[in-house]
CHARMM-style PDB file with segment names, atoms N, HN, CA, C and O in Angstrom:
ATOM      1  N   MET     1      -8.489  -4.334 -28.176  1.00  0.00      PROA
ATOM      2  CA  MET     1      -7.710  -5.121 -27.301  1.00  0.00      PROA
ATOM      3  C   MET     1      -7.145  -4.250 -26.236  1.00  0.00      PROA
ATOM      4  O   MET     1      -6.763  -3.109 -26.493  1.00  0.00      PROA
ATOM      5  N   ILE     2      -7.083  -4.781 -25.016  1.00  0.00      PROA
ATOM      6  HN  ILE     2      -7.393  -5.708 -24.808  1.00  0.00      PROA
ATOM      7  CA  ILE     2      -6.512  -4.097 -23.897  1.00  0.00      PROA
ATOM      8  C   ILE     2      -5.171  -4.755 -23.604  1.00  0.00      PROA
ATOM      9  O   ILE     2      -5.084  -5.978 -23.495  1.00  0.00      PROA
ATOM     10  N   ASN     3      -4.131  -3.948 -23.476  1.00  0.00      PROA
ATOM     11  HN  ASN     3      -4.201  -2.954 -23.564  1.00  0.00      PROA
ATOM     12  CA  ASN     3      -2.783  -4.454 -23.186  1.00  0.00      PROA
ATOM     13  C   ASN     3      -2.363  -3.751 -21.869  1.00  0.00      PROA
ATOM     14  O   ASN     3      -1.823  -2.645 -21.892  1.00  0.00      PROA
ATOM     15  N   PRO     4      -2.629  -4.431 -20.704  1.00  0.00      PROA
ATOM     16  CA  PRO     4      -2.304  -3.795 -19.452  1.00  0.00      PROA
ATOM     17  C   PRO     4      -0.840  -3.982 -19.049  1.00  0.00      PROA
ATOM     18  O   PRO     4      -0.156  -4.905 -19.492  1.00  0.00      PROA
ATOM     19  N   GLY     5      -0.395  -3.066 -18.191  1.00  0.00      PROA
ATOM     20  HN  GLY     5      -0.951  -2.317 -17.831  1.00  0.00      PROA
ATOM     21  CA  GLY     5       0.941  -3.206 -17.619  1.00  0.00      PROA
ATOM     22  C   GLY     5       0.822  -4.108 -16.365  1.00  0.00      PROA
ATOM     23  O   GLY     5      -0.073  -4.950 -16.279  1.00  0.00      PROA
ATOM     24  N   ILE     6       1.705  -3.922 -15.439  1.00  0.00      PROA
ATOM     25  HN  ILE     6       2.432  -3.239 -15.509  1.00  0.00      PROA
ATOM     26  CA  ILE     6       1.647  -4.687 -14.205  1.00  0.00      PROA
ATOM     27  C   ILE     6       0.485  -4.207 -13.357  1.00  0.00      PROA
ATOM     28  O   ILE     6       0.410  -3.036 -12.985  1.00  0.00      PROA
ATOM     29  N   VAL     7      -0.429  -5.138 -13.054  1.00  0.00      PROA
ATOM     30  HN  VAL     7      -0.368  -6.089 -13.357  1.00  0.00      PROA
ATOM     31  CA  VAL     7      -1.621  -4.845 -12.252  1.00  0.00      PROA
ATOM     32  C   VAL     7      -1.615  -5.666 -10.986  1.00  0.00      PROA
ATOM     33  O   VAL     7      -1.349  -6.868 -11.009  1.00  0.00      PROA
ATOM     34  N   GLU     8      -1.911  -5.007  -9.877  1.00  0.00      PROA
ATOM     35  HN  GLU     8      -2.127  -4.030  -9.858  1.00  0.00      PROA
ATOM     36  CA  GLU     8      -1.906  -5.693  -8.585  1.00  0.00      PROA
ATOM     37  C   GLU     8      -3.143  -6.576  -8.481  1.00  0.00      PROA
ATOM     38  O   GLU     8      -4.249  -6.105  -8.216  1.00  0.00      PROA
ATOM     39  N   MET     9      -2.923  -7.877  -8.698  1.00  0.00      PROA
ATOM     40  HN  MET     9      -2.025  -8.260  -8.913  1.00  0.00      PROA
ATOM     41  CA  MET     9      -3.985  -8.878  -8.661  1.00  0.00      PROA
ATOM     42  C   MET     9      -3.530 -10.093  -7.849  1.00  0.00      PROA
ATOM     43  O   MET     9      -2.421 -10.108  -7.315  1.00  0.00      PROA
ATOM     44  N   GLU    10      -4.373 -11.088  -7.762  1.00  0.00      PROA
ATOM     45  HN  GLU    10      -5.274 -11.076  -8.195  1.00  0.00      PROA
ATOM     46  CA  GLU    10      -4.061 -12.252  -6.950  1.00  0.00      PROA
ATOM     47  C   GLU    10      -2.723 -12.908  -7.297  1.00  0.00      PROA
ATOM     48  O   GLU    10      -1.957 -13.285  -6.411  1.00  0.00      PROA
ATOM     49  N   GLY    11      -2.456 -13.038  -8.597  1.00  0.00      PROA
ATOM     50  HN  GLY    11      -3.078 -12.732  -9.317  1.00  0.00      PROA
ATOM     51  CA  GLY    11      -1.224 -13.705  -9.027  1.00  0.00      PROA
ATOM     52  C   GLY    11       0.000 -12.924  -8.557  1.00  0.00      PROA
ATOM     53  O   GLY    11       0.968 -13.525  -8.092  1.00  0.00      PROA
ATOM     54  N   ILE    12      -0.026 -11.601  -8.668  1.00  0.00      PROA
ATOM     55  HN  ILE    12      -0.812 -11.113  -9.046  1.00  0.00      PROA
ATOM     56  CA  ILE    12       1.089 -10.805  -8.229  1.00  0.00      PROA
ATOM     57  C   ILE    12       1.233 -10.878  -6.707  1.00  0.00      PROA
ATOM     58  O   ILE    12       2.353 -10.891  -6.195  1.00  0.00      PROA
ATOM     59  N   GLN    13       0.162 -10.925  -6.009  1.00  0.00      PROA
ATOM     60  HN  GLN    13      -0.748 -10.914  -6.425  1.00  0.00      PROA
ATOM     61  CA  GLN    13       0.211 -11.052  -4.549  1.00  0.00      PROA
ATOM     62  C   GLN    13       0.724 -12.389  -4.126  1.00  0.00      PROA
ATOM     63  O   GLN    13       1.537 -12.486  -3.207  1.00  0.00      PROA
ATOM     64  N   ALA    14       0.243 -13.468  -4.808  1.00  0.00      PROA
ATOM     65  HN  ALA    14      -0.418 -13.389  -5.555  1.00  0.00      PROA
ATOM     66  CA  ALA    14       0.642 -14.859  -4.469  1.00  0.00      PROA
ATOM     67  C   ALA    14       2.115 -15.065  -4.803  1.00  0.00      PROA
ATOM     68  O   ALA    14       2.787 -15.872  -4.159  1.00  0.00      PROA
ATOM     69  N   ALA    15       2.614 -14.357  -5.785  1.00  0.00      PROA
ATOM     70  HN  ALA    15       2.068 -13.703  -6.308  1.00  0.00      PROA
ATOM     71  CA  ALA    15       4.055 -14.490  -6.124  1.00  0.00      PROA
ATOM     72  C   ALA    15       4.960 -13.737  -5.188  1.00  0.00      PROA
ATOM     73  O   ALA    15       6.183 -13.808  -5.305  1.00  0.00      PROA
ATOM     74  N   GLY    16       4.353 -12.994  -4.233  1.00  0.00      PROA
ATOM     75  HN  GLY    16       3.359 -12.937  -4.138  1.00  0.00      PROA
ATOM     76  CA  GLY    16       5.126 -12.254  -3.267  1.00  0.00      PROA
ATOM     77  C   GLY    16       5.744 -10.970  -3.761  1.00  0.00      PROA
ATOM     78  O   GLY    16       6.737 -10.495  -3.211  1.00  0.00      PROA
ATOM     79  N   MET    17       5.159 -10.409  -4.794  1.00  0.00      PROA
ATOM     80  HN  MET    17       4.352 -10.795  -5.242  1.00  0.00      PROA
ATOM     81  CA  MET    17       5.709  -9.195  -5.431  1.00  0.00      PROA
ATOM     82  C   MET    17       5.272  -7.929  -4.689  1.00  0.00      PROA
ATOM     83  O   MET    17       5.934  -6.898  -4.797  1.00  0.00      PROA
ATOM     84  N   ILE    18       4.220  -7.988  -3.972  1.00  0.00      PROA
ATOM     85  HN  ILE    18       3.682  -8.826  -3.884  1.00  0.00      PROA
ATOM     86  CA  ILE    18       3.750  -6.810  -3.268  1.00  0.00      PROA
ATOM     87  C   ILE    18       4.675  -6.524  -2.087  1.00  0.00      PROA
ATOM     88  O   ILE    18       4.922  -7.373  -1.231  1.00  0.00      PROA
ATOM     89  N   GLY    19       5.170  -5.298  -2.083  1.00  0.00      PROA
ATOM     90  HN  GLY    19       4.969  -4.608  -2.779  1.00  0.00      PROA
ATOM     91  CA  GLY    19       6.136  -4.887  -1.030  1.00  0.00      PROA
ATOM     92  C   GLY    19       7.561  -5.280  -1.358  1.00  0.00      PROA
ATOM     93  O   GLY    19       8.455  -5.012  -0.555  1.00  0.00      PROA
ATOM     94  N   SER    20       7.813  -5.889  -2.478  1.00  0.00      PROA
ATOM     95  HN  SER    20       7.087  -6.106  -3.130  1.00  0.00      PROA
ATOM     96  CA  SER    20       9.148  -6.394  -2.789  1.00  0.00      PROA
ATOM     97  C   SER    20       9.964  -5.314  -3.553  1.00  0.00      PROA
ATOM     98  O   SER    20       9.470  -4.243  -3.904  1.00  0.00      PROA
ATOM     99  N   ASP    21      11.226  -5.672  -3.778  1.00  0.00      PROA
ATOM    100  HN  ASP    21      11.627  -6.542  -3.493  1.00  0.00      PROA
ATOM    101  CA  ASP    21      12.058  -4.765  -4.556  1.00  0.00      PROA
ATOM    102  C   ASP    21      11.562  -4.678  -5.966  1.00  0.00      PROA
ATOM    103  O   ASP    21      11.736  -3.639  -6.604  1.00  0.00      PROA
ATOM    104  N   TYR    22      10.935  -5.745  -6.503  1.00  0.00      PROA
ATOM    105  HN  TYR    22      10.794  -6.589  -5.985  1.00  0.00      PROA
ATOM    106  CA  TYR    22      10.378  -5.763  -7.840  1.00  0.00      PROA
ATOM    107  C   TYR    22       9.308  -4.717  -7.905  1.00  0.00      PROA
ATOM    108  O   TYR    22       9.303  -3.949  -8.867  1.00  0.00      PROA
ATOM    109  N   GLN    23       8.404  -4.618  -6.969  1.00  0.00      PROA
ATOM    110  HN  GLN    23       8.407  -5.242  -6.187  1.00  0.00      PROA
ATOM    111  CA  GLN    23       7.325  -3.621  -6.957  1.00  0.00      PROA
ATOM    112  C   GLN    23       7.979  -2.238  -6.954  1.00  0.00      PROA
ATOM    113  O   GLN    23       7.550  -1.383  -7.729  1.00  0.00      PROA
ATOM    114  N   LYS    24       8.942  -1.985  -6.166  1.00  0.00      PROA
ATOM    115  HN  LYS    24       9.291  -2.680  -5.536  1.00  0.00      PROA
ATOM    116  CA  LYS    24       9.604  -0.697  -6.055  1.00  0.00      PROA
ATOM    117  C   LYS    24      10.224  -0.322  -7.429  1.00  0.00      PROA
ATOM    118  O   LYS    24      10.152   0.832  -7.852  1.00  0.00      PROA
ATOM    119  N   GLN    25      10.828  -1.307  -8.107  1.00  0.00      PROA
ATOM    120  HN  GLN    25      10.887  -2.244  -7.764  1.00  0.00      PROA
ATOM    121  CA  GLN    25      11.418  -1.020  -9.422  1.00  0.00      PROA
ATOM    122  C   GLN    25      10.337  -0.671 -10.444  1.00  0.00      PROA
ATOM    123  O   GLN    25      10.493   0.274 -11.218  1.00  0.00      PROA
ATOM    124  N   VAL    26       9.235  -1.439 -10.445  1.00  0.00      PROA
ATOM    125  HN  VAL    26       9.109  -2.206  -9.817  1.00  0.00      PROA
ATOM    126  CA  VAL    26       8.118  -1.156 -11.364  1.00  0.00      PROA
ATOM    127  C   VAL    26       7.596   0.267 -11.120  1.00  0.00      PROA
ATOM    128  O   VAL    26       7.418   1.034 -12.066  1.00  0.00      PROA
ATOM    129  N   GLU    27       7.361   0.603  -9.893  1.00  0.00      PROA
ATOM    130  HN  GLU    27       7.505  -0.021  -9.125  1.00  0.00      PROA
ATOM    131  CA  GLU    27       6.814   1.902  -9.525  1.00  0.00      PROA
ATOM    132  C   GLU    27       7.792   3.010  -9.906  1.00  0.00      PROA
ATOM    133  O   GLU    27       7.365   4.074 -10.352  1.00  0.00      PROA
ATOM    134  N   ALA    28       9.104   2.782  -9.738  1.00  0.00      PROA
ATOM    135  HN  ALA    28       9.452   1.918  -9.375  1.00  0.00      PROA
ATOM    136  CA  ALA    28      10.116   3.787 -10.069  1.00  0.00      PROA
ATOM    137  C   ALA    28      10.141   4.063 -11.571  1.00  0.00      PROA
ATOM    138  O   ALA    28      10.416   5.183 -12.003  1.00  0.00      PROA
ATOM    139  N   LEU    29       9.853   3.033 -12.358  1.00  0.00      PROA
ATOM    140  HN  LEU    29       9.630   2.123 -12.008  1.00  0.00      PROA
ATOM    141  CA  LEU    29       9.912   3.161 -13.816  1.00  0.00      PROA
ATOM    142  C   LEU    29       8.557   3.684 -14.421  1.00  0.00      PROA
ATOM    143  O   LEU    29       8.481   4.061 -15.590  1.00  0.00      PROA
ATOM    144  N   THR    30       7.517   3.684 -13.570  1.00  0.00      PROA
ATOM    145  HN  THR    30       7.579   3.378 -12.620  1.00  0.00      PROA
ATOM    146  CA  THR    30       6.192   4.069 -14.074  1.00  0.00      PROA
ATOM    147  C   THR    30       5.933   5.553 -13.764  1.00  0.00      PROA
ATOM    148  O   THR    30       5.922   5.951 -12.599  1.00  0.00      PROA
ATOM    149  N   PRO    31       5.727   6.359 -14.799  1.00  0.00      PROA
ATOM    150  CA  PRO    31       5.500   7.796 -14.556  1.00  0.00      PROA
ATOM    151  C   PRO    31       4.412   8.112 -13.541  1.00  0.00      PROA
ATOM    152  O   PRO    31       4.524   9.109 -12.827  1.00  0.00      PROA
ATOM    153  N   LEU    32       3.367   7.302 -13.452  1.00  0.00      PROA
ATOM    154  HN  LEU    32       3.276   6.493 -14.032  1.00  0.00      PROA
ATOM    155  CA  LEU    32       2.320   7.578 -12.454  1.00  0.00      PROA
ATOM    156  C   LEU    32       2.722   7.077 -11.061  1.00  0.00      PROA
ATOM    157  O   LEU    32       2.003   7.315 -10.090  1.00  0.00      PROA
ATOM    158  N   GLY    33       3.873   6.381 -10.955  1.00  0.00      PROA
ATOM    159  HN  GLY    33       4.457   6.188 -11.743  1.00  0.00      PROA
ATOM    160  CA  GLY    33       4.431   6.008  -9.668  1.00  0.00      PROA
ATOM    161  C   GLY    33       3.749   4.946  -8.867  1.00  0.00      PROA
ATOM    162  O   GLY    33       3.924   4.859  -7.652  1.00  0.00      PROA
ATOM    163  N   ARG    34       2.961   4.123  -9.550  1.00  0.00      PROA
ATOM    164  HN  ARG    34       2.818   4.194 -10.537  1.00  0.00      PROA
ATOM    165  CA  ARG    34       2.269   3.066  -8.822  1.00  0.00      PROA
ATOM    166  C   ARG    34       1.950   1.918  -9.749  1.00  0.00      PROA
ATOM    167  O   ARG    34       1.931   2.078 -10.970  1.00  0.00      PROA
ATOM    168  N   MET    35       1.698   0.759  -9.167  1.00  0.00      PROA
ATOM    169  HN  MET    35       1.713   0.629  -8.175  1.00  0.00      PROA
ATOM    170  CA  MET    35       1.250  -0.415  -9.929  1.00  0.00      PROA
ATOM    171  C   MET    35      -0.193  -0.207 -10.262  1.00  0.00      PROA
ATOM    172  O   MET    35      -0.925   0.438  -9.512  1.00  0.00      PROA
ATOM    173  N   GLY    36      -0.621  -0.757 -11.399  1.00  0.00      PROA
ATOM    174  HN  GLY    36      -0.026  -1.282 -12.008  1.00  0.00      PROA
ATOM    175  CA  GLY    36      -2.021  -0.665 -11.811  1.00  0.00      PROA
ATOM    176  C   GLY    36      -2.946  -1.378 -10.856  1.00  0.00      PROA
ATOM    177  O   GLY    36      -2.538  -2.333 -10.193  1.00  0.00      PROA
ATOM    178  N   GLN    37      -4.161  -0.939 -10.775  1.00  0.00      PROA
ATOM    179  HN  GLN    37      -4.492  -0.164 -11.314  1.00  0.00      PROA
ATOM    180  CA  GLN    37      -5.202  -1.584  -9.949  1.00  0.00      PROA
ATOM    181  C   GLN    37      -6.250  -2.150 -10.896  1.00  0.00      PROA
ATOM    182  O   GLN    37      -6.401  -1.669 -12.020  1.00  0.00      PROA
ATOM    183  N   PRO    38      -6.984  -3.183 -10.440  1.00  0.00      PROA
ATOM    184  CA  PRO    38      -8.009  -3.781 -11.301  1.00  0.00      PROA
ATOM    185  C   PRO    38      -9.005  -2.752 -11.825  1.00  0.00      PROA
ATOM    186  O   PRO    38      -9.428  -2.882 -12.974  1.00  0.00      PROA
ATOM    187  N   GLN    39      -9.402  -1.752 -11.070  1.00  0.00      PROA
ATOM    188  HN  GLN    39      -9.058  -1.646 -10.137  1.00  0.00      PROA
ATOM    189  CA  GLN    39     -10.338  -0.759 -11.580  1.00  0.00      PROA
ATOM    190  C   GLN    39      -9.759   0.134 -12.692  1.00  0.00      PROA
ATOM    191  O   GLN    39     -10.513   0.739 -13.455  1.00  0.00      PROA
ATOM    192  N   ASP    40      -8.433   0.215 -12.782  1.00  0.00      PROA
ATOM    193  HN  ASP    40      -7.821  -0.276 -12.163  1.00  0.00      PROA
ATOM    194  CA  ASP    40      -7.820   0.940 -13.871  1.00  0.00      PROA
ATOM    195  C   ASP    40      -8.095   0.208 -15.217  1.00  0.00      PROA
ATOM    196  O   ASP    40      -8.260   0.845 -16.257  1.00  0.00      PROA
ATOM    197  N   ILE    41      -8.137  -1.075 -15.167  1.00  0.00      PROA
ATOM    198  HN  ILE    41      -8.003  -1.592 -14.322  1.00  0.00      PROA
ATOM    199  CA  ILE    41      -8.412  -1.867 -16.390  1.00  0.00      PROA
ATOM    200  C   ILE    41      -9.884  -2.023 -16.631  1.00  0.00      PROA
ATOM    201  O   ILE    41     -10.327  -2.056 -17.779  1.00  0.00      PROA
ATOM    202  N   ALA    42     -10.672  -2.122 -15.541  1.00  0.00      PROA
ATOM    203  HN  ALA    42     -10.312  -2.096 -14.608  1.00  0.00      PROA
ATOM    204  CA  ALA    42     -12.116  -2.352 -15.645  1.00  0.00      PROA
ATOM    205  C   ALA    42     -12.814  -1.260 -16.422  1.00  0.00      PROA
ATOM    206  O   ALA    42     -13.688  -1.541 -17.243  1.00  0.00      PROA
ATOM    207  N   SER    43     -12.439  -0.019 -16.173  1.00  0.00      PROA
ATOM    208  HN  SER    43     -11.729   0.209 -15.507  1.00  0.00      PROA
ATOM    209  CA  SER    43     -13.123   1.083 -16.881  1.00  0.00      PROA
ATOM    210  C   SER    43     -12.849   1.028 -18.356  1.00  0.00      PROA
ATOM    211  O   SER    43     -13.732   1.373 -19.141  1.00  0.00      PROA
ATOM    212  N   ALA    44     -11.657   0.608 -18.787  1.00  0.00      PROA
ATOM    213  HN  ALA    44     -10.940   0.328 -18.149  1.00  0.00      PROA
ATOM    214  CA  ALA    44     -11.389   0.451 -20.203  1.00  0.00      PROA
ATOM    215  C   ALA    44     -12.191  -0.713 -20.795  1.00  0.00      PROA
ATOM    216  O   ALA    44     -12.727  -0.613 -21.898  1.00  0.00      PROA
ATOM    217  N   ALA    45     -12.262  -1.801 -20.057  1.00  0.00      PROA
ATOM    218  HN  ALA    45     -11.826  -1.882 -19.161  1.00  0.00      PROA
ATOM    219  CA  ALA    45     -13.081  -2.951 -20.513  1.00  0.00      PROA
ATOM    220  C   ALA    45     -14.534  -2.586 -20.715  1.00  0.00      PROA
ATOM    221  O   ALA    45     -15.158  -3.023 -21.682  1.00  0.00      PROA
ATOM    222  N   VAL    46     -15.078  -1.789 -19.814  1.00  0.00      PROA
ATOM    223  HN  VAL    46     -14.571  -1.434 -19.029  1.00  0.00      PROA
ATOM    224  CA  VAL    46     -16.468  -1.374 -19.991  1.00  0.00      PROA
ATOM    225  C   VAL    46     -16.629  -0.526 -21.251  1.00  0.00      PROA
ATOM    226  O   VAL    46     -17.613  -0.666 -21.977  1.00  0.00      PROA
ATOM    227  N   PHE    47     -15.677   0.337 -21.503  1.00  0.00      PROA
ATOM    228  HN  PHE    47     -14.877   0.451 -20.913  1.00  0.00      PROA
ATOM    229  CA  PHE    47     -15.714   1.144 -22.734  1.00  0.00      PROA
ATOM    230  C   PHE    47     -15.687   0.188 -23.962  1.00  0.00      PROA
ATOM    231  O   PHE    47     -16.454   0.382 -24.906  1.00  0.00      PROA
ATOM    232  N   PHE    48     -14.836  -0.805 -23.946  1.00  0.00      PROA
ATOM    233  HN  PHE    48     -14.214  -0.962 -23.180  1.00  0.00      PROA
ATOM    234  CA  PHE    48     -14.705  -1.679 -25.121  1.00  0.00      PROA
ATOM    235  C   PHE    48     -15.992  -2.514 -25.409  1.00  0.00      PROA
ATOM    236  O   PHE    48     -16.204  -2.991 -26.524  1.00  0.00      PROA
ATOM    237  N   VAL    49     -16.810  -2.665 -24.391  1.00  0.00      PROA
ATOM    238  HN  VAL    49     -16.638  -2.278 -23.485  1.00  0.00      PROA
ATOM    239  CA  VAL    49     -18.062  -3.381 -24.659  1.00  0.00      PROA
ATOM    240  C   VAL    49     -19.262  -2.483 -24.738  1.00  0.00      PROA
ATOM    241  O   VAL    49     -20.393  -2.964 -24.797  1.00  0.00      PROA
ATOM    242  N   SER    50     -19.041  -1.183 -24.741  1.00  0.00      PROA
ATOM    243  HN  SER    50     -18.122  -0.792 -24.694  1.00  0.00      PROA
ATOM    244  CA  SER    50     -20.168  -0.237 -24.856  1.00  0.00      PROA
ATOM    245  C   SER    50     -20.461   0.144 -26.288  1.00  0.00      PROA
ATOM    246  O   SER    50     -19.685  -0.141 -27.200  1.00  0.00      PROA
ATOM    247  N   SER    51     -21.544   0.765 -26.462  1.00  0.00      PROA
ATOM    248  HN  SER    51     -22.175   0.998 -25.721  1.00  0.00      PROA
ATOM    249  CA  SER    51     -21.945   1.294 -27.801  1.00  0.00      PROA
ATOM    250  C   SER    51     -21.048   2.479 -28.171  1.00  0.00      PROA
ATOM    251  O   SER    51     -21.041   2.847 -29.346  1.00  0.00      PROA
ATOM    252  N   ASP    52     -20.309   3.091 -27.284  1.00  0.00      PROA
ATOM    253  HN  ASP    52     -20.314   2.792 -26.330  1.00  0.00      PROA
ATOM    254  CA  ASP    52     -19.369   4.159 -27.575  1.00  0.00      PROA
ATOM    255  C   ASP    52     -18.246   3.687 -28.501  1.00  0.00      PROA
ATOM    256  O   ASP    52     -17.544   4.510 -29.088  1.00  0.00      PROA
ATOM    257  N   LEU    53     -18.076   2.408 -28.634  1.00  0.00      PROA
ATOM    258  HN  LEU    53     -18.647   1.739 -28.158  1.00  0.00      PROA
ATOM    259  CA  LEU    53     -16.994   1.851 -29.444  1.00  0.00      PROA
ATOM    260  C   LEU    53     -17.445   1.582 -30.872  1.00  0.00      PROA
ATOM    261  O   LEU    53     -16.726   0.940 -31.637  1.00  0.00      PROA
ATOM    262  N   ALA    54     -18.597   2.052 -31.230  1.00  0.00      PROA
ATOM    263  HN  ALA    54     -19.181   2.573 -30.608  1.00  0.00      PROA
ATOM    264  CA  ALA    54     -19.251   1.712 -32.522  1.00  0.00      PROA
ATOM    265  C   ALA    54     -18.376   1.890 -33.735  1.00  0.00      PROA
ATOM    266  O   ALA    54     -18.485   1.106 -34.678  1.00  0.00      PROA
ATOM    267  N   TRP    55     -17.509   2.887 -33.757  1.00  0.00      PROA
ATOM    268  HN  TRP    55     -17.420   3.524 -32.992  1.00  0.00      PROA
ATOM    269  CA  TRP    55     -16.735   3.160 -34.962  1.00  0.00      PROA
ATOM    270  C   TRP    55     -15.204   2.952 -34.773  1.00  0.00      PROA
ATOM    271  O   TRP    55     -14.402   3.376 -35.606  1.00  0.00      PROA
ATOM    272  N   ILE    56     -14.843   2.314 -33.701  1.00  0.00      PROA
ATOM    273  HN  ILE    56     -15.495   1.970 -33.025  1.00  0.00      PROA
ATOM    274  CA  ILE    56     -13.442   2.032 -33.431  1.00  0.00      PROA
ATOM    275  C   ILE    56     -13.181   0.532 -33.675  1.00  0.00      PROA
ATOM    276  O   ILE    56     -13.851  -0.343 -33.128  1.00  0.00      PROA
ATOM    277  N   THR    57     -12.163   0.285 -34.534  1.00  0.00      PROA
ATOM    278  HN  THR    57     -11.619   0.997 -34.979  1.00  0.00      PROA
ATOM    279  CA  THR    57     -11.816  -1.101 -34.822  1.00  0.00      PROA
ATOM    280  C   THR    57     -10.317  -1.318 -34.795  1.00  0.00      PROA
ATOM    281  O   THR    57      -9.571  -0.374 -35.056  1.00  0.00      PROA
ATOM    282  N   ARG    58      -9.859  -2.468 -34.503  1.00  0.00      PROA
ATOM    283  HN  ARG    58     -10.465  -3.234 -34.290  1.00  0.00      PROA
ATOM    284  CA  ARG    58      -8.467  -2.899 -34.532  1.00  0.00      PROA
ATOM    285  C   ARG    58      -7.530  -1.952 -33.773  1.00  0.00      PROA
ATOM    286  O   ARG    58      -6.470  -1.583 -34.280  1.00  0.00      PROA
ATOM    287  N   GLU    59      -7.904  -1.583 -32.624  1.00  0.00      PROA
ATOM    288  HN  GLU    59      -8.764  -1.883 -32.212  1.00  0.00      PROA
ATOM    289  CA  GLU    59      -7.064  -0.700 -31.775  1.00  0.00      PROA
ATOM    290  C   GLU    59      -6.606  -1.462 -30.551  1.00  0.00      PROA
ATOM    291  O   GLU    59      -7.309  -2.346 -30.063  1.00  0.00      PROA
ATOM    292  N   THR    60      -5.459  -1.130 -30.066  1.00  0.00      PROA
ATOM    293  HN  THR    60      -4.887  -0.412 -30.463  1.00  0.00      PROA
ATOM    294  CA  THR    60      -4.945  -1.654 -28.829  1.00  0.00      PROA
ATOM    295  C   THR    60      -4.797  -0.535 -27.846  1.00  0.00      PROA
ATOM    296  O   THR    60      -4.124   0.455 -28.135  1.00  0.00      PROA
ATOM    297  N   LEU    61      -5.413  -0.663 -26.675  1.00  0.00      PROA
ATOM    298  HN  LEU    61      -5.959  -1.468 -26.441  1.00  0.00      PROA
ATOM    299  CA  LEU    61      -5.283   0.325 -25.619  1.00  0.00      PROA
ATOM    300  C   LEU    61      -4.238  -0.123 -24.641  1.00  0.00      PROA
ATOM    301  O   LEU    61      -4.442  -1.130 -23.964  1.00  0.00      PROA
ATOM    302  N   HSD    62      -3.124   0.574 -24.528  1.00  0.00      PROA
ATOM    303  HN  HSD    62      -2.959   1.393 -25.078  1.00  0.00      PROA
ATOM    304  CA  HSD    62      -2.077   0.276 -23.585  1.00  0.00      PROA
ATOM    305  C   HSD    62      -2.384   0.985 -22.313  1.00  0.00      PROA
ATOM    306  O   HSD    62      -2.403   2.216 -22.281  1.00  0.00      PROA
ATOM    307  N   ILE    63      -2.627   0.250 -21.259  1.00  0.00      PROA
ATOM    308  HN  ILE    63      -2.611  -0.749 -21.285  1.00  0.00      PROA
ATOM    309  CA  ILE    63      -2.942   0.826 -19.920  1.00  0.00      PROA
ATOM    310  C   ILE    63      -1.736   0.504 -19.065  1.00  0.00      PROA
ATOM    311  O   ILE    63      -1.669  -0.564 -18.456  1.00  0.00      PROA
ATOM    312  N   VAL    64      -0.766   1.436 -19.012  1.00  0.00      PROA
ATOM    313  HN  VAL    64      -0.820   2.304 -19.506  1.00  0.00      PROA
ATOM    314  CA  VAL    64       0.534   1.071 -18.422  1.00  0.00      PROA
ATOM    315  C   VAL    64       1.037   2.167 -17.490  1.00  0.00      PROA
ATOM    316  O   VAL    64       2.217   2.165 -17.138  1.00  0.00      PROA
ATOM    317  N   GLY    65       0.205   3.080 -17.088  1.00  0.00      PROA
ATOM    318  HN  GLY    65      -0.753   3.082 -17.374  1.00  0.00      PROA
ATOM    319  CA  GLY    65       0.629   4.116 -16.145  1.00  0.00      PROA
ATOM    320  C   GLY    65       1.627   5.107 -16.709  1.00  0.00      PROA
ATOM    321  O   GLY    65       2.352   5.755 -15.955  1.00  0.00      PROA
ATOM    322  N   GLY    66       1.674   5.234 -18.029  1.00  0.00      PROA
ATOM    323  HN  GLY    66       1.085   4.708 -18.643  1.00  0.00      PROA
ATOM    324  CA  GLY    66       2.539   6.225 -18.660  1.00  0.00      PROA
ATOM    325  C   GLY    66       3.827   5.701 -19.232  1.00  0.00      PROA
ATOM    326  O   GLY    66       4.614   6.470 -19.783  1.00  0.00      PROA
ATOM    327  N   ILE    67       4.066   4.408 -19.117  1.00  0.00      PROA
ATOM    328  HN  ILE    67       3.426   3.783 -18.670  1.00  0.00      PROA
ATOM    329  CA  ILE    67       5.323   3.849 -19.706  1.00  0.00      PROA
ATOM    330  C   ILE    67       5.283   3.915 -21.194  1.00  0.00      PROA
ATOM    331  OT1 ILE    67       6.233   3.499 -21.857  1.00  0.00      PROA
TER     332      ILE     67
END
């Protein structure tokens, strides 16, 4: 399972969060200093559907920029 943090996607943009105080707060609390991007999640998703996952079960990958 993938458990992402705040990722800059259409819903976040439509809600007006990009460039807002909310975005600044999220980035200030995130050790990597930025909101997640779709490609940050995509590479993990590719791993989860690959044969490299053959012996991994019942794990949750938190992709949250260090939180």
